[in-house]
C-alpha positions as CSV (number, residue, x, y, z in Angstrom):
1,M,-17.8,-11.7,4.4
2,S,-17.4,-8.3,2.8
3,T,-14.5,-7.3,0.6
4,Y,-13.4,-3.7,0.9
5,R,-11.5,-1.8,-1.7
6,L,-9.3,1.3,-1.3
7,I,-7.8,3.0,-4.3
8,R,-5.3,5.9,-4.0
9,E,-3.9,7.7,-7.0
10,K,-1.1,10.3,-6.9
11,V,1.1,12.0,-9.3
12,I,4.7,12.2,-8.1
13,A,7.0,14.8,-9.6
14,C,9.8,12.3,-10.3
15,P,10.5,10.1,-13.3
16,L,9.1,6.6,-13.5
17,D,12.4,4.7,-13.2
18,E,13.3,6.6,-10.0
19,V,9.9,6.0,-8.4
20,F,9.9,2.3,-9.2
21,A,13.5,1.9,-8.0
22,F,12.4,3.4,-4.6
23,F,9.5,0.9,-4.3
24,A,11.7,-2.0,-5.5
25,D,13.7,-1.6,-2.3
26,A,11.5,-3.3,0.3
27,R,13.3,-1.6,3.1
28,N,11.8,1.7,2.1
29,L,8.5,0.5,3.4
30,E,9.8,1.3,6.9
31,A,10.1,5.0,5.9
32,L,6.7,5.0,4.4
33,T,4.9,3.6,7.4
34,P,3.7,6.0,10.2
35,P,5.9,5.8,13.4
36,W,2.9,5.0,15.6
37,L,2.8,1.6,13.9
38,R,6.4,0.8,15.1
39,F,6.8,-1.1,11.8
40,E,9.9,-3.3,11.4
41,I,11.0,-5.6,8.6
42,L,12.0,-8.9,10.1
43,T,13.3,-10.5,6.9
44,P,17.1,-10.6,7.3
45,G,19.6,-9.3,4.7
46,E,18.9,-7.8,1.4
47,I,15.5,-8.6,-0.1
48,E,15.5,-9.3,-3.8
49,M,12.1,-8.2,-5.1
50,R,10.7,-10.7,-7.6
51,V,7.8,-13.1,-7.9
52,G,8.0,-15.3,-4.9
53,S,9.8,-12.9,-2.6
54,I,8.6,-13.3,1.0
55,I,8.8,-10.4,3.4
56,Q,8.1,-10.6,7.2
57,Y,7.1,-7.6,9.3
58,A,6.3,-6.8,12.9
59,L,4.1,-3.8,13.8
60,R,1.8,-2.6,16.5
61,V,-1.8,-1.8,15.8
62,H,-3.5,0.0,18.6
63,C,-0.8,-1.3,20.9
64,L,-1.4,-4.9,19.8
65,P,1.6,-6.7,18.3
66,V,1.1,-8.1,14.8
67,H,3.3,-10.3,12.7
68,W,2.7,-10.1,9.0
69,T,4.0,-12.0,6.1
70,T,3.5,-11.0,2.4
71,A,4.5,-12.5,-0.9
72,I,5.2,-10.7,-4.2
73,T,2.9,-12.4,-6.7
74,V,3.4,-10.0,-9.7
75,W,6.7,-8.3,-10.5
76,N,6.7,-6.3,-13.7
77,P,9.3,-3.5,-13.5
78,P,8.8,-0.6,-13.8
79,F,5.1,-0.8,-14.2
80,E,3.5,-2.9,-11.5
81,F,3.9,-5.3,-8.6
82,V,1.5,-7.0,-6.3
83,D,1.9,-8.1,-2.7
84,V,-0.5,-10.5,-1.0
85,Q,-0.7,-11.4,2.7
86,L,0.2,-14.9,3.6
87,R,-0.1,-14.4,7.3
88,G,-1.5,-11.4,9.2
89,P,-4.5,-9.5,10.5
90,Y,-6.6,-9.8,7.4
91,V,-8.4,-12.7,5.9
92,M,-7.3,-11.4,2.5
93,W,-5.0,-8.6,1.5
94,H,-4.2,-8.0,-2.2
95,H,-2.3,-4.8,-2.9
96,R,-1.6,-3.9,-6.6
97,H,0.9,-1.0,-7.1
98,T,0.9,0.4,-10.6
99,F,3.2,3.1,-12.1
100,E,2.8,5.1,-15.3
101,S,5.0,7.8,-16.8
102,V,3.2,11.2,-17.1
103,G,5.8,13.5,-18.8
104,N,8.6,13.8,-16.2
105,S,6.3,12.6,-13.4
106,T,4.9,9.3,-12.4
107,R,1.3,8.4,-11.7
108,M,1.2,5.8,-8.9
109,I,-2.0,3.9,-8.1
110,D,-2.4,1.7,-5.0
111,D,-5.4,-0.6,-5.5
112,L,-6.0,-2.6,-2.3
113,N,-8.7,-5.3,-1.8
114,Y,-9.0,-6.7,1.7
115,R,-11.3,-8.7,3.9
116,L,-11.5,-8.7,7.7
117,P,-12.1,-11.8,9.9
118,L,-14.8,-12.3,12.5
119,G,-17.9,-11.6,10.4
120,W,-20.1,-8.8,11.9
121,I,-17.4,-7.9,14.4
122,G,-14.9,-7.4,11.5
123,R,-17.5,-5.3,9.7
124,A,-18.0,-3.2,12.8
125,M,-14.3,-2.8,13.3
126,H,-14.0,-1.7,9.7
127,S,-16.5,1.1,10.3
128,L,-15.1,2.1,13.7
129,M,-11.3,1.8,13.1
130,V,-9.9,0.0,10.1
131,R,-11.2,2.3,7.3
132,R,-9.9,5.4,9.2
133,D,-6.6,3.7,10.0
134,L,-5.9,2.8,6.4
135,K,-6.8,6.3,5.2
136,T,-4.4,7.7,7.8
137,I,-1.6,5.3,6.8
138,F,-2.0,6.1,3.1
139,D,-2.2,9.8,3.8
140,Y,1.1,9.5,5.6
141,R,2.6,7.5,2.8
142,E,1.6,10.1,0.3
143,Q,3.2,12.9,2.3
144,T,6.4,10.9,2.9
145,I,6.7,9.9,-0.8
146,K,6.4,13.6,-1.8
147,Q,9.1,14.6,0.7
148,L,11.5,11.8,-0.2
149,L,11.0,11.8,-4.0
150,E,10.2,15.4,-4.9
151,S,13.5,17.0,-4.0
152,E,13.0,20.3,-5.7
153,P,9.9,22.5,-6.2
154,R,7.8,21.5,-9.2
155,T,5.1,23.3,-11.0
156,I,2.7,20.3,-11.1
157,A,-0.2,20.9,-8.8
158,L,-1.9,18.0,-7.1
159,H,-5.7,18.5,-7.5
160,S,-8.6,16.1,-7.0
161,S,-8.0,14.7,-10.5
162,A,-4.4,13.7,-9.6
163,H,-5.3,12.4,-6.2
164,R,-8.4,10.4,-5.8
165,E,-9.5,8.0,-3.1
166,V,-12.2,5.4,-3.5
167,L,-13.5,3.1,-0.8
168,A,-16.1,0.5,-1.8
169,V,-17.7,-2.4,0.0
170,F,-18.5,-5.5,-2.0
171,P,-21.0,-7.6,-0.1
172,N,-20.2,-10.7,-2.2
173,H,-17.2,-12.8,-1.4
174,E,-15.0,-11.8,-4.4
175,P,-13.5,-8.5,-5.2
176,P,-14.3,-7.1,-8.7
177,S,-12.1,-7.9,-11.6
178,V,-9.1,-5.6,-11.6
């Protein structure tokens, strides 16, 4: 079973405490998810983000309904948090979010390690759809984050050094040390 890795890095022209506060509100995930996924948080009430928080979602992937449950396994404000899938479409989903102050801006890194079910069928689906879908989702997130958190024109230019994307396939069963 292959482990895949997607790393996205972006610099957001907004202070660290404001960026982390935005991500500390689990309900903001709905705004960061493309409308075509029809994403909805099912967990009722206010969600207190901390180690052990469980969040349930519903979405549609290529018209198929998916129920997804994640847990917060690391909560280190305002520098990082990790969500892992407990139930959902992946065999493994480990998503580390890290935040670092860069002057008046924030560098945010999404480091996602995931595995698909179904052996060779999962590998084929990754090549045909999953890789492209995840890239589209993270592109949408990046655009939306910029619109929501960068309220005024800034002079910071986003170049390839400030936005990088890495996708790697690890044929062994374990992701690399992160």
